[in-house]
N, C-alpha and C positions, 0 to 999 in steps of 0.2 A: 535334195537336188536330184535324186532319179525324175521325182513327178516333173520337177521344172521342166527338165531335158525333154521329158515325154512331150507335156502340153507345148512348149516350141515347137519339136517336130511336126504337131498336127497343123500348125500353122498354114495356110497357102499363100505363101509370098514367093517373089522370084528371089531375094536375097534376105538372109537372116544374121545381124549382127548381136552376138551376146557378148555384154561386158559383164563381169563377175569381180566386183573389189569386196573380196572377204576371203578368209582362210580356213581351212580345215586341220589345222596343226593340230588343235584340242589345246592353245596356249592363248591366254590373254595378251593384251599387248605389254604389259609387264613382263614376260617371260614366263608367269608362273600357270602351272596347271587348271584348267577350268575345272577338272573334276578333280577333286580333294582323294590324295593317296591312289592316284591311276596314273598311269603313262598316257601320251597323246595319243587319240585317235586314229588320225594319219588317215583321212577318211579319202577314200577314192573311187571315184562313181564311173561305172562302165557307161559311157555316154554316147548314145544311139546316133547323135548329129554329127562325129567326127567323120563318118562315110559319106554325109550328103554334101556335094559339092558346091551347095549355094548357101553355107554357113561358116561363119565364122567368129569363134571365139576368143575371147580375150580373158584371160586369168590373170589375178593381183601377185599372184605368187603359186610356190611350188607346194605340192600336199604337204610338204615337211617343215614349210616356212609360214610365219606371220606375217599376215598383210597389215603393215604399219600406218599409224592414224598420221596425219599431218596436222596440227595443232594451230600453227599461225593461219593453214587456208582453212580450217574447219572441217576437212572431209580427208578421205583416204589419200596417203600418199600417190596410190597407184592413180587414182582418180585426177590427182593434181598432173602427173605428167600426161595421160591420156587426153585431157581438156588442153590441155598447151600443145600437144600436138597438132590434134584438131584445128585447134586456130591458126596452124601454116607452119610452126617449128619443124613439125615431122618433114613436109616436103623437100627431101634433101635434092632432088634432081629439078626443081621450080618450075615443074609442069602444070601446076596448078591441081593437081589432084596427089592425095596421101591416100597409099596402098597398104593394106595390111602389115606387110614387110615394113614398109617405111615405118609405120607408126611403133612395132615392136621395138624396130630398132632404136628409133628417139628413145622411148621408153625406159630401156635399158642400157642406154648410154653408160658405160663404166666409170667415164669420169665426170660426167654432169646430169646422170639420169637417177632412176629408181634404186640401182644397185649401190651408188656411190653414196644419197643421201640417206637410204637405210642402215648402211655400215656408219655414216659420219654421225648419225643422233642417234641410233638404239644400240649399233654395234653388233647387228644379227643381218644375215642376208636375206634381199626379198629380190626375185628378179622374175618378172613379168610371163605368163607363157601363151599363146597361142596356136589354136588349132584349126586347121581349114587352109582355103588358097591365099596364099600371101600375095596374090597381084589382085585380089580384089579389092577395088575401089572404095574406100571407108568415106572420105570426104572430098569435094571439090570446091576449091578456094576462089571466090570472085577476085579478080586483078584489077 
């Protein structure tokens, strides 16, 4: 991940939106440790992009959480809510734009979002995280 973020940092772009649907808890989807007879790694990467005001990073789970799969949709559960939000469900103020704050609010809705379905389907917590300027426009919706 460190190399990944270093490569992204080198990109000459006005805005960088990074979306990571992966976990670093050291656990498989069934809750078992990926490394036999070892505790989870709980990988934490010192991210140089956090200080970059032109970058927004969406991460599917906390460092001590598993990023769940959504079998019915055939991809990650975070990806499901992320894409649904981009299609317009996250435009809470109906202004035709979706900001990073609106998108993370939609994804993490405790009653109908990622945390709810993670607990309902897998009985474990999962909450997406964001780093960067929450007012960054992620998507413009055609009306």
